[in-house]
C-alpha positions in Angstrom: 150.7 56.2 71.2 150.9 52.2 71.5 153.8 50.4 70.2 155.8 52.1 66.6 157.3 50.5 64.4 159.7 53.0 63.2 161.2 53.6 59.9 165.0 52.9 61.4 163.9 49.9 63.2 165.2 47.2 61.2 169.1 48.8 62.2 169.3 51.2 59.6 171.4 54.4 61.3 170.1 57.8 60.4 172.1 61.0 60.6 170.1 64.0 62.4 169.3 66.8 60.9 169.0 71.1 61.5 168.5 72.2 58.3 165.0 72.4 56.6 165.8 71.5 53.6 169.2 69.2 54.1 167.4 66.3 55.8 167.5 65.2 52.2 171.3 65.6 51.4 172.1 62.5 53.7 174.0 59.7 52.5 171.4 56.9 53.8 168.9 58.1 51.2 170.3 55.4 49.0 170.6 53.1 51.5 166.7 53.4 52.6 165.8 53.2 49.1 167.6 50.0 48.3 166.6 48.3 51.4 162.9 49.0 50.9 163.4 47.4 47.1 165.1 44.6 48.5 162.4 43.3 51.4 159.7 43.6 48.6 162.4 41.9 45.9 163.2 38.7 48.6 159.5 38.6 49.9 158.5 38.5 45.9 161.3 35.4 45.4 160.3 33.6 48.6 157.1 33.5 47.2 157.9 32.3 43.6 160.3 29.4 45.7 157.3 28.5 47.7 154.9 27.9 44.5 157.5 26.1 42.9 157.5 23.6 46.1 153.8 23.5 45.6 152.0 25.7 48.0 149.1 27.7 47.0 151.3 31.4 46.5 150.1 32.5 42.9 147.6 35.2 43.7 150.0 36.3 46.4 152.9 36.4 43.6 150.6 38.8 41.5 150.3 41.1 44.1 153.6 41.1 44.5 154.2 41.5 40.8 151.6 44.8 41.2 153.7 46.1 44.0 157.7 45.7 42.6 155.6 47.4 39.5 155.3 50.5 41.6 158.0 51.0 43.8 158.7 54.6 44.2 161.6 56.2 42.4 164.7 56.9 43.9 165.4 59.9 45.9 168.0 62.2 44.8 169.2 65.3 46.9 167.0 68.1 46.4 168.2 71.6 46.7 167.0 74.7 48.8 165.0 75.7 45.7 165.1 72.5 43.2 162.2 73.8 41.1 163.5 77.2 40.4 163.9 80.5 41.7 159.8 81.2 41.9 158.7 77.7 43.8 160.5 76.8 46.8 159.9 73.9 49.1 160.4 73.9 52.9 160.2 70.7 55.0 161.0 70.4 58.8 163.9 67.6 60.0 162.4 64.6 60.9 161.8 63.9 64.4 164.4 61.2 66.1 163.9 57.8 64.1 161.6 58.9 61.5 165.0 59.8 59.3 164.3 56.8 56.9 161.0 57.8 56.9 160.5 61.0 55.3 163.4 60.4 52.8 161.0 57.2 51.8 157.9 59.8 51.6 159.3 62.8 50.1 161.0 61.6 47.4 162.2 64.5 44.4 159.5 63.3 42.2 156.7 63.1 45.0 157.9 66.3 46.2 157.6 68.3 42.4 153.9 66.8 42.5 153.0 68.0 46.0 154.6 71.5 44.7 152.0 71.5 41.5 149.3 70.1 43.6 149.5 73.1 45.7 149.9 75.4 43.1 146.8 74.4 41.6 144.5 74.5 44.4 145.7 76.4 47.0 143.8 79.9 46.4 140.4 77.8 45.9 141.1 76.1 49.4 141.4 80.2 50.5 138.1 81.0 48.6 136.8 77.7 50.2 137.6 79.1 53.9 136.7 82.6 52.8 133.1 81.5 51.7 132.3 79.9 54.9 133.4 83.2 56.8 130.8 84.8 54.8 128.2 82.5 55.6 128.8 82.4 59.1 127.9 86.4 58.9 125.1 86.3 57.2 123.8 83.5 59.5 124.8 86.4 62.5 122.6 88.7 60.8 119.7 86.8 61.1 119.5 84.6 57.7 118.4 81.0 58.5 119.5 77.9 56.3 117.5 77.2 53.3 117.3 73.7 51.2 119.4 73.9 47.6 119.6 71.5 45.1 122.0 72.9 42.4 122.0 70.5 40.3 120.8 70.9 36.5 116.7 69.8 35.6 118.0 68.0 33.2 119.3 65.5 34.9 116.4 65.5 37.2 117.1 61.1 37.2 121.1 61.5 38.1 122.3 58.5 40.1 126.2 58.4 41.4 128.6 56.4 39.6 128.3 52.3 39.9 129.9 51.4 43.5 133.4 49.5 43.3 132.5 45.6 44.0 134.7 46.1 47.9 132.9 49.3 48.8 128.9 47.9 47.9 128.8 46.0 51.5 129.7 49.0 53.9 127.5 47.6 57.1 131.1 48.0 59.1 134.1 49.9 60.1 136.3 50.2 62.6 136.8 54.2 63.4 139.2 56.3 65.3 141.9 54.4 64.2 145.0 56.9 63.8 147.5 55.3 61.6 150.2 56.3 63.8 149.0 54.1 66.3 151.0 51.0 64.7 149.7 48.3 66.9 146.0 49.6 66.8 146.0 49.6 62.9 147.9 46.4 62.9 145.0 44.9 65.0 142.3 47.2 62.4 143.7 45.0 59.2 143.1 42.1 61.2 139.6 42.3 62.4 136.7 40.6 60.8 135.1 44.2 59.5 133.9 45.7 55.8 136.3 48.9 56.5 139.0 51.1 58.6 138.8 54.5 59.2 142.6 55.5 58.6 142.3 58.6 60.4 144.6 61.3 59.9 141.6 63.5 61.6 138.6 63.3 64.8 140.8 60.3 65.9 144.6 61.6 65.5 146.4 64.4 66.6 148.7 66.0 64.1 152.2 66.5 65.4 154.9 66.3 62.9 156.1 62.7 64.4 152.1 61.7 64.7 151.8 62.6 60.6 155.4 60.9 59.3 154.4 57.5 60.9 151.3 57.3 60.0 151.9 57.9 56.2 154.7 55.4 56.7 152.5 53.1 58.2 150.0 53.5 54.8 153.0 52.9 53.2 153.9 50.1 54.4 150.5 48.2 54.7 149.9 49.1 51.4 153.0 46.9 50.2 152.0 44.2 52.5 154.8 45.4 55.0 153.5 46.2 57.7 154.6 43.4 60.3 151.4 41.4 61.4 149.3 42.0 58.3 148.2 40.7 55.3 148.0 41.8 51.8 146.0 44.8 50.8 143.2 43.1 48.9 142.8 40.7 52.0 142.2 43.0 54.9 139.5 45.4 55.4 139.3 48.5 53.3 141.5 51.4 54.1 139.3 54.4 53.8 141.9 57.3 54.7 140.5 60.0 56.0 142.5 63.2 55.7 142.7 66.0 57.6 139.9 68.8 56.9 140.2 72.4 55.7 141.0 74.2 58.2 143.8 72.1 59.8 147.3 73.7 58.4 150.3 71.8 58.3 153.3 73.8 59.8 156.1 71.2 58.7 155.5 72.1 55.0 156.0 75.3 53.0 155.4 75.6 49.4 156.0 79.3 48.1 156.8 80.7 51.0 153.2 79.8 52.5 152.3 76.7 55.0 150.4 74.2 53.5 146.8 73.4 54.0 146.4 69.9 55.7 144.1 67.7 53.8 146.8 68.4 50.5 149.6 67.5 52.2 147.7 64.0 53.6 146.0 63.5 50.8 148.8 64.5 48.3 151.2 62.1 49.4 149.0 59.4 50.2 147.4 59.6 46.4 151.5 59.3 45.2 153.0 56.7 46.9 149.9 54.5 47.0 147.7 55.3 44.6 148.2 53.0 41.9 149.2 49.7 44.0 145.6 50.5 45.6 144.2 51.0 41.9 145.3 47.9 40.6 144.2 45.4 43.6 141.0 46.8 43.6 141.7 48.0 47.0 140.9 51.9 46.5 142.1 54.8 47.0 139.0 55.2 48.9 139.1 58.6 50.9 136.6 59.9 54.2 136.0 63.5 53.9 135.7 65.6 57.2 133.5 68.7 58.0 132.2 69.4 54.2 130.3 72.1 54.5 129.0 73.1 50.8 128.5 72.2 47.6 131.3 74.2 46.9 133.7 72.3 48.7 132.6 68.9 47.2 133.3 70.3 44.0 136.7 71.3 44.9 137.3 67.6 46.3 135.8 66.6 42.3 138.2 68.5 40.9 141.0 67.7 43.1 140.1 64.0 42.3 140.1 64.7 39.1 143.1 66.7 38.5 145.1 63.6 41.1 144.1 60.5 38.7 144.8 62.7 35.3 148.5 63.3 37.0 149.2 59.6 38.3 147.5 58.2 34.8 144.6 56.6 36.4 141.3 55.9 35.3 138.6 59.0 35.5 136.6 58.3 38.8 139.0 55.4 40.4 139.0 58.1 43.3 136.3 57.3 46.0 135.0 59.2 48.5 132.2 58.8 51.5 131.4 62.7 52.4 130.9 63.0 56.4 127.8 65.7 56.8 129.0 66.7 60.0 128.0 70.9 59.9 124.1 71.8 59.8 124.5 74.2 56.8 125.9 70.9 54.7 122.3 69.2 55.4 120.9 72.1 53.6 123.2 70.8 50.9 123.6 67.1 50.9 121.6 66.5 47.2 124.0 69.1 45.6 127.2 67.5 47.4 126.2 64.1 46.2 125.7 65.8 42.6 129.1 67.6 42.6 130.9 64.4 43.4 128.6 61.6 41.8 131.3 60.6 39.9 134.3 60.7 43.2 131.4 59.6 45.6 129.9 56.3 47.5 127.6 58.1 49.8 127.4 60.2 53.6 128.2 59.4 56.7 126.4 61.6 59.7 128.1 62.0 63.2 125.7 63.2 66.0 129.0 65.1 68.1 130.5 67.3 65.6 127.3 67.7 63.8 125.5 69.6 67.2 128.4 71.3 67.9 128.3 73.4 64.4 124.7 74.2 65.6 126.1 75.9 68.6 128.6 77.0 66.6 126.4 78.9 64.8 123.4 79.8 66.6 124.4 79.0 69.7 124.2 83.2 71.0 120.4 82.4 70.6 118.7 81.0 73.6 115.8 78.8 71.3 119.3 76.7 70.1 120.9 76.5 73.7 121.1 72.4 73.8 120.7 70.5 76.7 123.1 67.8 78.5 124.4 66.1 75.1 124.6 62.8 77.5 120.6 62.6 78.3 119.0 64.4 75.4 121.2 64.2 72.2 120.9 61.1 70.5 119.1 60.0 67.3 115.5 59.7 69.2 115.3 63.8 69.3 113.7 65.1 66.6 116.7 67.3 65.0 118.8 64.5 64.6 116.4 61.5 63.3 115.4 64.1 60.9 119.2 64.7 60.2 119.4 61.0 59.6 116.0 60.0 57.6 116.7 63.1 55.1 120.6 61.7 54.5 119.2 58.1 54.0 116.8 59.4 51.2 118.6 61.5 49.2 121.5 58.9 49.1 118.7 56.2 48.7 117.5 58.3 45.7 120.8 58.6 44.2 122.1 55.4 44.5 125.0 55.9 47.4 125.6 54.5 50.3 124.3 56.3 53.7 126.3 55.2 57.1 126.3 56.3 60.3 128.4 57.4 63.1 130.4 55.5 65.7 129.7 53.8 68.5 132.3 55.1 71.3 131.5 52.7 74.4 133.9 50.0 75.0 135.1 47.1 76.7 137.3 48.1 79.2 138.2 44.3 81.2 135.3 45.3 83.8 133.5 43.2 85.2 131.4 40.7 82.7 128.2 42.3 83.8 129.3 45.6 82.6 130.4 44.1 79.3 127.4 42.5 78.5 125.6 46.2 79.5 127.7 47.8 77.4 126.9 45.7 74.7 123.6 45.3 75.0 123.6 49.1 74.7 125.3 49.1 71.6 123.3 47.0 69.5 120.3 48.9 71.0 120.9 51.7 69.6 122.6 50.0 66.0 120.2 48.2 66.0 117.6 51.4 65.9 119.5 52.7 63.0 119.4 49.6 61.4 115.8 50.0 60.9 115.7 53.7 60.1 117.6 52.2 56.5 121.5 52.9 57.3 123.6 50.7 55.5 126.3 50.6 57.8 128.0 52.5 60.8 131.0 52.6 62.9 132.8 51.0 66.1 135.7 51.8 68.2 136.3 48.6 70.3 137.5 45.6 68.5 135.7 43.1 70.7 132.1 45.0 69.8 132.7 43.5 66.3 131.1 39.8 66.5 128.3 41.3 68.2 127.7 43.4 65.5 128.2 41.3 63.0 125.4 39.2 64.4 123.3 41.9 64.5 123.6 42.9 60.9 123.3 38.9 59.9 120.2 38.6 62.2 118.2 42.2 60.3 119.9 42.7 57.3 120.5 39.9 54.4 121.7 41.8 51.8 125.0 43.9 51.3 122.9 47.4 52.1 119.6 48.4 52.1 119.6 50.8 48.8 117.1 50.1 47.4 114.7 48.6 50.5 111.3 50.4 50.6 111.2 52.7 53.5 108.6 55.0 55.3 108.1 57.8 53.2 109.6 61.3 54.8 108.9 64.9 54.2 111.9 67.5 54.7 111.2 70.1 57.0 113.4 72.9 57.7 112.4 74.0 61.2 112.8 70.2 62.4 116.6 70.1 61.4 116.7 72.7 63.8 114.6 72.2 66.9 116.8 71.0 69.4 116.1 70.1 72.8 116.7 73.2 74.8 118.2 74.4 78.1 117.9 70.7 80.8 121.6 71.4 82.2 122.7 69.6 85.4 126.0 69.4 87.8 127.1 66.6 86.2 126.6 66.7 83.1 128.9 70.1 83.0 130.9 68.4 85.2 131.3 65.7 82.6 131.7 68.5 79.7 134.9 70.0 81.7 136.5 66.8 82.5 135.8 65.6 78.6 137.2 68.7 76.9 139.9 69.2 79.7 141.5 65.9 78.6 140.9 65.5 74.9 143.5 69.1 74.8 145.5 67.2 77.5 145.8 64.5 75.6 146.7 66.4 72.7 150.0 68.2 74.8 151.4 64.5 74.6 149.8 63.6 71.1 147.5 61.5 71.2 143.7 62.1 69.6 142.0 60.3 71.6 141.9 58.5 75.2 139.0 56.4 77.0 136.6 58.2 79.8 134.2 56.9 81.7 133.5 53.6 79.8 134.2 55.3 76.0 136.6 56.5 73.8 136.6 60.0 73.3 137.9 62.3 70.2 138.3 65.3 68.5 134.3 65.3 67.8 133.1 64.7 71.7 135.9 67.4 72.6 134.2 69.5 70.2 130.7 69.7 71.8 131.6 69.4 75.2 133.6 72.8 75.1 131.1 74.0 72.7 128.4 73.3 75.5 129.9 75.0 78.6 130.9 77.9 76.8 127.0 77.9 75.8 126.0 77.3 79.3 128.0 80.0 80.6 126.9 82.5 77.9 123.4 82.3 78.8 124.0 81.4 82.6 121.9 78.4 82.3 120.8 77.6 85.7 121.4 74.2 86.9 118.1 71.8 87.8 119.5 69.9 90.2 121.3 72.6 92.3 118.6 75.3 93.3 119.9 78.8 93.1 122.9 78.2 91.2 123.3 79.2 87.0 126.5 78.7 84.8 129.2 81.1 85.3 133.0 81.5 84.5 133.3 81.5 88.3 131.6 77.9 88.9 133.4 76.5 85.5 136.4 77.7 86.8 136.4 76.3 90.1 135.1 72.8 89.0 138.2 72.4 86.4 140.5 73.2 89.0 138.7 71.0 91.4 138.6 68.2 89.1 142.7 68.3 88.0 143.6 68.8 91.4 142.2 65.7 92.2 143.5 63.9 89.0 146.7 65.7 89.9 147.6 64.0 93.0 149.1 60.7 91.4 151.3 62.5 88.7 154.6 63.6 88.3 156.1 66.5 87.8 156.0 66.4 84.0 152.4 65.4 84.0 151.0 67.8 86.4 152.8 70.6 84.7 151.0 68.9 81.5 147.9 68.7 82.8 148.3 72.3 84.2 148.8 73.2 81.0 145.4 71.8 79.2 143.2 73.6 82.0 144.8 76.8 81.4 143.9 76.5 77.2 140.0 75.0 78.2 139.8 78.2 80.8 140.7 80.1 77.3 138.6 78.1 74.6 135.0 78.7 77.0 135.5 81.8 78.3 136.2 83.4 74.7 134.3 86.5 73.2 134.3 84.4 70.0 135.2 81.1 70.5 137.3 79.0 67.9 135.0 77.0 65.2 137.0 74.2 65.6 138.9 72.8 69.0 141.9 71.4 67.0 142.3 74.4 64.9 142.8 76.6 67.7 145.6 73.8 69.5 147.3 73.0 66.3 148.4 76.9 66.3 148.6 77.3 70.0 152.0 77.5 71.4 152.1 75.0 73.7 150.9 72.4 71.4 153.8 73.2 69.2 156.4 73.4 72.3 155.5 70.2 73.4 155.9 68.4 69.5 159.2 70.2 69.3 160.1 68.9 72.7 159.1 65.9 72.7 161.0 61.9 71.9 159.8 58.4 70.3 
């Protein structure tokens, strides 16, 4: 996970716990609280002293005054049933090294806020998942998606609320930045970009250790206490990305139920950081993953409004960018924007999850057998160019920003001619997106930043392209569903097998990303990879370069066994066993009669992953 700034690196001695609740009853709670407070006060006094000596520190002093006014309330002893006989909160013990972090984050007041949040929206979250199932059943019965616009007729000319000052320019974000990877987060906060996707979802593995480390790192960064970083209003905007609705948090239970992952992430992030971010005009801003309908957008809007009221924030303070990652959401983009018009800055498109959603919904139909993703799934294809153009049209019509996906290629230190080729490929791809009218996109490799910044400077002088007149575009449902069909090579099959298997292996060691053949891979690429392998087996797709051979279970099993054997030759026993476990899970996924909708849901609930998390060490 990179070099970690553990909660106890400063020398605080923490006592490990065995009870799920008494984790809050240790004597080091007060020590931890006072240490944080004293570090902040010391920083403030240092700045005042420097200002008296003539240094220009007034603005820094003002920022620290904001931070001092919002110190977390002192934790207290929390009994098992701290809110009464009908309300209970249970939490797993902190992993080794994060004892102080858990007591700092899960204060008594924060727990009370979390319980209220979950009790208010838990049933509505269940209804979201129920509606998803009903829509899937309708599709499987033959119903095709249709364009939906639920806005009132009297609101024909509506626009989203004005963009906050720091979100007018969204040209370049760093993507897949897991906050649990402290070194990566610090590097991102020092980068010359507009924003950072602080990712608790696609680029992050949600082990309990990673969740706590990530939440703790954000807590520190907001207070300018993360070593090597600057004040919050002097670094790129932190676009916080909580988990999606398909993810449950196994380590926290409220009223006897595990709670939705997004509610835990959002609740902790908001309770501790929202006021400081708002006072510094630097948030709270969010990416919303895997939103599938306007109903789900309305739920998020209700959560935002309720939370603003609970925390005393001005209505509309919370802003979000919705990731349109599902084919059904494409048909409701305008309604999604409308539901979030007071809390939204725009929509984002990403081709891998989007393409995987088509396989998930329509994958048993032969006309939806998607070709090799490396060669054929790109914005030159009709279904993807239509999706992106429609997203841009909807956003710009409503005063919102339209942003694109992440360039996954990395500059991995190979020969200079390879680096130049990577830079050229990324710039050519992103120039297409600029010319289409997108207002921004993401890269992962920090080495690409100066080249992309130059690209923007050369081709877009303004902060965004919202008011630039673009060629007319007429939406067409058939175009959105016209996928490239059936062209599959042996190398494409092998590549998908490798990516999906290695992603599972990465999760088993609690990492949300890995680099493979010059590209960073995350849950989005793993999703499309395993989905395509399943679909090709289901349809027994012929290999275009191996005469007389069709994709079958046995062929896939032989290929993954061969791949893992070659890879394991130089591995130790622990690494080899982990890889074999990943192979086993991969085989389950690609041969399931009814494959899981999301690979992350399957892994998050898998006993192999849960056991690996329990046995992990810092």
